[in-house]
C-alpha positions as CSV (number, residue, x, y, z in Angstrom):
1,M,-160.2,-77.1,-147.5
2,R,-159.6,-73.6,-146.4
3,Y,-163.3,-73.3,-145.6
4,H,-162.8,-75.8,-142.8
5,I,-160.1,-73.6,-141.3
6,D,-162.1,-70.3,-141.7
7,T,-165.5,-71.7,-140.8
8,I,-164.8,-71.7,-137.0
9,P,-163.9,-67.9,-136.7
10,V,-167.0,-67.0,-138.7
11,W,-169.2,-69.2,-136.6
12,D,-167.7,-68.0,-133.4
13,S,-168.3,-64.4,-134.4
14,L,-172.0,-65.1,-135.2
15,K,-172.5,-66.9,-131.9
16,L,-171.4,-63.8,-130.0
17,E,-174.8,-62.3,-131.0
18,G,-173.4,-58.8,-131.3
19,E,-174.4,-55.9,-133.5
20,C,-172.2,-57.1,-136.3
21,L,-170.5,-60.4,-136.7
22,L,-168.1,-59.0,-139.3
23,C,-166.9,-56.3,-136.9
24,A,-166.2,-58.9,-134.3
25,L,-164.4,-61.0,-136.9
26,R,-162.4,-58.0,-138.2
27,R,-161.4,-56.9,-134.7
28,K,-160.2,-60.4,-133.7
29,T,-158.2,-60.5,-136.9
30,E,-156.7,-57.0,-136.3
31,L,-155.6,-57.9,-132.8
32,G,-154.1,-61.2,-133.9
33,E,-152.2,-59.6,-136.7
34,A,-150.9,-56.8,-134.5
35,E,-149.6,-59.4,-132.0
36,R,-148.0,-61.4,-134.8
37,Y,-146.1,-58.4,-136.1
38,L,-144.8,-57.6,-132.6
39,G,-144.0,-61.2,-131.9
40,A,-141.5,-63.6,-133.4
41,S,-142.3,-62.6,-136.9
42,V,-140.5,-59.3,-136.3
43,M,-137.3,-61.1,-136.9
44,E,-138.5,-63.0,-140.0
45,P,-136.7,-61.7,-143.1
46,D,-139.9,-61.9,-145.3
47,T,-141.9,-60.0,-142.8
48,R,-139.3,-57.3,-142.3
49,I,-139.1,-56.8,-146.1
50,Q,-142.8,-56.2,-146.3
51,V,-142.8,-53.9,-143.2
52,N,-139.8,-52.0,-144.5
53,D,-141.8,-51.4,-147.8
54,K,-145.2,-50.5,-146.4
55,G,-144.9,-49.6,-142.7
56,F,-148.1,-48.9,-140.7
57,C,-150.8,-46.4,-140.7
58,P,-151.3,-44.0,-137.8
59,H,-154.1,-46.1,-136.3
60,H,-152.1,-49.3,-136.3
61,H,-148.9,-47.5,-135.1
62,A,-151.1,-46.3,-132.1
63,M,-152.2,-49.9,-131.6
64,L,-148.7,-51.3,-131.7
65,F,-147.5,-48.5,-129.4
66,S,-150.1,-49.4,-126.8
67,M,-149.2,-53.1,-126.7
68,S,-146.2,-52.7,-124.4
69,N,-143.6,-54.1,-126.7
70,R,-141.5,-51.0,-127.4
71,L,-138.5,-53.0,-128.6
72,G,-140.4,-54.9,-131.2
73,H,-142.0,-51.7,-132.4
74,A,-138.6,-50.0,-132.5
75,L,-137.0,-52.8,-134.5
76,M,-139.6,-52.5,-137.2
77,L,-139.3,-48.7,-137.2
78,E,-135.5,-48.8,-137.5
79,S,-135.5,-50.8,-140.7
80,H,-138.6,-49.1,-142.1
81,L,-137.0,-45.7,-141.5
82,A,-133.8,-46.8,-143.2
83,E,-135.8,-47.9,-146.3
84,T,-137.8,-44.7,-146.2
85,R,-134.7,-42.6,-146.1
86,Q,-133.4,-44.2,-149.2
87,R,-136.6,-43.7,-151.1
88,T,-137.1,-40.1,-150.0
89,A,-133.5,-39.2,-150.9
90,K,-134.3,-40.0,-154.5
91,A,-137.7,-38.4,-154.4
92,F,-136.3,-35.2,-152.7
93,A,-133.5,-34.9,-155.4
94,A,-136.1,-35.1,-158.2
95,L,-138.4,-32.8,-156.3
96,N,-135.8,-30.1,-155.9
97,K,-134.9,-30.4,-159.6
98,A,-138.5,-30.0,-160.7
99,A,-139.1,-27.1,-158.3
100,K,-136.1,-25.2,-159.6
101,A,-137.3,-25.8,-163.2
102,Y,-140.7,-24.5,-162.2
103,S,-139.3,-21.4,-160.4
104,S,-137.0,-20.5,-163.3
105,A,-139.6,-20.9,-166.0
106,S,-141.3,-17.8,-167.5
107,M,-144.8,-16.9,-166.2
108,L,-146.2,-18.0,-169.5
109,D,-144.6,-21.5,-169.2
110,R,-145.8,-21.8,-165.6
111,L,-149.4,-21.0,-166.6
112,K,-149.4,-23.5,-169.5
113,K,-151.6,-26.5,-168.9
114,G,-149.5,-29.6,-168.3
115,N,-146.4,-27.7,-167.3
116,S,-143.8,-30.5,-167.0
117,A,-142.1,-29.2,-163.9
118,R,-145.3,-28.7,-162.0
119,A,-146.5,-32.1,-163.2
120,D,-143.3,-33.7,-161.9
121,M,-143.8,-32.0,-158.5
122,E,-147.3,-33.3,-158.3
123,K,-146.3,-36.8,-159.2
124,I,-143.6,-36.8,-156.5
125,A,-146.0,-35.4,-154.0
126,G,-148.3,-38.3,-154.8
127,E,-145.5,-40.8,-154.4
128,L,-144.7,-39.4,-151.0
129,D,-148.3,-39.5,-150.0
130,A,-148.5,-43.1,-151.0
131,M,-145.3,-43.8,-149.1
132,A,-146.8,-42.2,-146.0
133,S,-150.2,-43.9,-146.2
134,S,-149.5,-47.6,-146.9
135,C,-150.0,-50.1,-144.1
136,I,-149.0,-53.7,-144.1
137,L,-151.4,-54.4,-141.2
138,C,-154.3,-52.9,-143.1
139,D,-153.4,-55.1,-146.1
140,S,-153.2,-58.2,-143.9
141,I,-156.6,-57.6,-142.4
142,E,-158.1,-57.0,-145.8
143,E,-156.6,-60.2,-147.1
144,N,-158.0,-62.2,-144.1
145,M,-161.4,-60.5,-144.3
146,N,-161.7,-61.3,-148.0
147,R,-161.1,-64.9,-147.2
148,Y,-163.8,-64.7,-144.5
149,M,-166.2,-63.2,-146.9
150,H,-165.9,-66.2,-149.1
151,T,-166.5,-68.4,-146.1
152,F,-169.5,-66.4,-145.0
153,F,-171.3,-66.8,-148.3
154,H,-170.2,-70.5,-148.5
155,L,-171.9,-71.1,-145.1
156,Y,-174.9,-68.9,-145.9
157,Q,-175.5,-70.9,-149.1
158,N,-174.7,-74.4,-147.9
159,D,-175.3,-74.5,-144.1
160,T,-179.0,-74.1,-143.2
161,E,-178.2,-73.7,-139.5
162,F,-175.8,-70.8,-140.2
163,R,-178.3,-69.2,-142.6
164,N,-181.1,-69.4,-140.1
165,R,-178.9,-68.1,-137.3
166,F,-177.7,-65.1,-139.3
167,N,-181.2,-64.3,-140.5
168,G,-182.3,-64.2,-136.8
169,S,-179.3,-62.0,-135.8
170,K,-178.9,-58.2,-135.3
171,A,-177.7,-58.0,-138.9
172,V,-174.5,-56.0,-139.4
173,C,-173.2,-52.5,-139.3
174,L,-173.9,-50.3,-142.4
175,P,-170.3,-50.4,-143.8
176,H,-170.4,-54.2,-143.6
177,M,-173.8,-54.3,-145.1
178,A,-172.3,-52.5,-148.1
179,T,-169.6,-55.1,-148.2
180,L,-172.1,-58.0,-148.2
181,I,-174.1,-56.3,-151.0
182,Q,-170.9,-55.9,-153.1
183,W,-169.9,-59.5,-152.6
184,A,-173.3,-61.1,-153.1
185,P,-173.4,-61.2,-156.9
186,Q,-170.1,-62.9,-157.2
187,E,-170.7,-65.4,-154.3
188,L,-174.3,-66.4,-154.7
189,P,-176.2,-67.8,-157.7
190,A,-178.0,-65.0,-159.5
191,K,-181.4,-66.4,-158.6
192,E,-180.5,-66.1,-154.9
193,V,-179.2,-62.6,-154.9
194,A,-182.5,-60.8,-154.7
195,G,-183.7,-63.0,-151.8
196,F,-180.5,-62.4,-149.9
197,I,-180.7,-58.6,-150.4
198,E,-184.4,-58.5,-149.5
199,K,-183.7,-60.4,-146.2
200,L,-180.6,-58.3,-145.5
201,T,-182.4,-54.9,-146.0
202,A,-185.3,-56.1,-143.8
203,M,-183.0,-57.1,-141.0
204,E,-181.1,-53.9,-141.2
205,S,-184.2,-51.8,-141.2
206,S,-185.6,-53.6,-138.2
207,N,-182.4,-53.2,-136.3
208,L,-182.0,-49.5,-137.2
209,D,-185.5,-49.0,-135.8
210,R,-184.4,-50.7,-132.6
211,M,-181.4,-48.4,-132.4
212,Q,-183.7,-45.4,-132.9
213,E,-185.8,-46.5,-130.0
214,D,-182.8,-47.1,-127.8
215,I,-181.1,-43.8,-128.5
216,S,-184.3,-41.9,-128.1
217,W,-185.0,-43.5,-124.7
218,F,-181.4,-42.8,-123.6
219,I,-182.0,-39.1,-124.3
220,K,-185.3,-39.2,-122.4
221,K,-183.6,-40.6,-119.3
222,F,-181.9,-37.2,-119.0
223,D,-185.3,-35.6,-118.6
224,Y,-186.3,-35.4,-114.9
225,R,-189.8,-36.7,-115.8
226,F,-188.2,-40.0,-116.8
227,L,-185.7,-40.2,-113.9
228,D,-187.4,-43.1,-112.2
229,E,-188.1,-45.0,-115.3
230,P,-185.8,-48.0,-116.1
231,W,-183.1,-47.7,-118.7
232,Y,-184.2,-50.8,-120.5
233,N,-181.5,-51.5,-123.2
234,S,-180.5,-47.9,-123.7
235,Q,-177.5,-47.5,-121.3
236,D,-175.0,-48.3,-124.1
237,A,-177.2,-46.8,-126.9
238,V,-174.7,-44.2,-127.9
239,E,-171.8,-46.5,-128.6
240,R,-174.0,-49.2,-130.2
241,T,-175.5,-46.6,-132.5
242,V,-172.1,-45.2,-133.5
243,N,-170.8,-48.7,-134.2
244,K,-174.0,-49.7,-136.2
245,L,-173.6,-46.6,-138.4
246,R,-169.9,-46.6,-138.9
247,G,-168.5,-50.0,-137.9
248,W,-167.0,-50.8,-134.5
249,C,-164.9,-48.0,-133.1
250,V,-166.1,-47.2,-129.6
251,G,-167.2,-48.9,-126.5
252,Q,-166.9,-52.6,-125.5
253,E,-164.9,-54.8,-127.7
254,P,-167.1,-56.6,-130.2
255,N,-165.3,-59.8,-129.3
256,P,-165.3,-60.3,-125.4
257,K,-162.2,-62.4,-125.6
258,A,-160.2,-59.6,-127.1
259,K,-157.9,-57.7,-124.8
């Protein structure tokens, strides 16, 4: 079963005892997928077709650029650029036609609601925006994380040890809490949803209180009156608070094995 394959990464992320097991899992997935796209798969026809079609978002281009495989990156860019040039050539021709029709129309026609030329320009602009914002790496991560969400709830419902360990954890970041809430009704029996949400909100509230204490103490340490006081757990309070509120984005990798 796929659960057997996906159970290990979910368990491994929980055992890290970090601020959010799902952030750790997502980051591990993201790095693995980035390495895959820069590795041997760069020459696989099926992969290149998908890359040519979707390309990468700015965040993932920056990640690929930082991974010291300029040739692999360039190979994907070359074919994606060629595909983009073909698609934009058609779009630009249609755009110029629509723009000329709009400019040559009377003021009354231009002001009419639903002006066809203006509508065509807006439609093409939307197509260009979609072309520039798609990302195959984002899609791959989303597909993997959807699979892991099924596994998370399978374990939570059927593995007592996993449930107890998660219930005793530092909960998750706010974005991933929202994800868990969205998935719960479709993954858990209806009678168990309320109990899960009640436990999750209690965990999140407790850990947000902990964050509040840490960030407040961090600030106090910059007051000369507290100079000789210990830092306790507040030295990394800024990055932990950011990551708790918005999902991992700063500071130490959520998975210590990640490079």
